Residue, then its C-alpha position, 0 to 999 in steps of 0.5 A: m499499499p502506498k504511503p499517504i502524501r503529506r503536504r506541508k502547511l504553508m507558513g504565514e509569516i515573513n522571515v525578516v532577518p535577511y532584511i534586518d541584516v541588509m538594513l544594518v549593513l546599509l546603516v554602517i555604510f551610510m555612517i561611514t560615508a556621510p562625513l566624507l560627503k561634505e563638499g566645499v570649503k569651510v568658510d565663515l560667512p558674514d551675517a546680513g539681512a539680504k533678500p534671498i535669490d528667487p528659488e525658481f530662478l536658481a532651479k533654472h540656472q545653477p549659480l557659479i560660486v567663487t569661494i575665498d577661504a580664510q587664507g585668500r585662496l580661490y575656489v570655483n564650483f564648476g570644472q574639475n576639482p572644485d575642492k582644490p584652490a584655483s588660480e586667477a587665470t582658471v577662475s577667469a577662464r571657467t567663468a568666461a566659459l560658463l557665461r558664454r554658455d548661459p549668460q543668465t548664470p548668477v555669479l556669487v562670491k562666498a568669502d570668509t569674514t576674515v578675508p581682507y576687503g581688498t581680496v574680495v574686491h579683487a575677486r569681484v573685478l576678476l569676475q567682471h573682467a570675465g564677463a559677469a555683469k552682476v556679482g552677488f555675495l553669499t551671507d548667512p541670515v541675521r539671527p535674532p538675539a535669544r530671548g532675554q538677551t540684548n545686543g549690548a546697544g543699551g536701551g534697557a530700563g534703569 
C-alpha cells in the first residue's frame, strides 16, 4: 500500500532576518560615508539681512560660486576639482566659458569674514573682467538675539 502524501502547511509569516541584516549593513555604510560627503570649503560667512535669490530662478540656472577661504585662496564650483584652490586665470577662464554658455548664470562670491576687503574686491573685478555683469555675495541670515538677551546697544530700563 502506498504511503499517504503529506503536504506541508504553508507558513503565514515573513522571515525578516535577511532584511534586518541588509538594513544594518546599509546603516554602517551610510555612517561611514556621510562625513566624507561634505563638499566645499570651510568658510565663515558674514551675517546680513539680504533678500534671498528667487528659488525658481536658481532651479533654472545653477549659480557659479567663487569661494575665498580664510587664507585668500580661490575656489570655483564648476570644472574639475572644485575642492582644490584655483589660480586667477582658471577662475577667469571657467567664468568666461560658463557665461558664454548661459549668460543668465548668477555669479556669487562666498568669502570668509576674515578675508581682507581688498581680496574680495579683487575677486569681484576678476569676475567682471570674465564677463559677469552682476556679482552677488553669499551671506548667512541675521539671527535674532535669544530671548532675554540684548545686543549690548543699551536701551534697557534703569
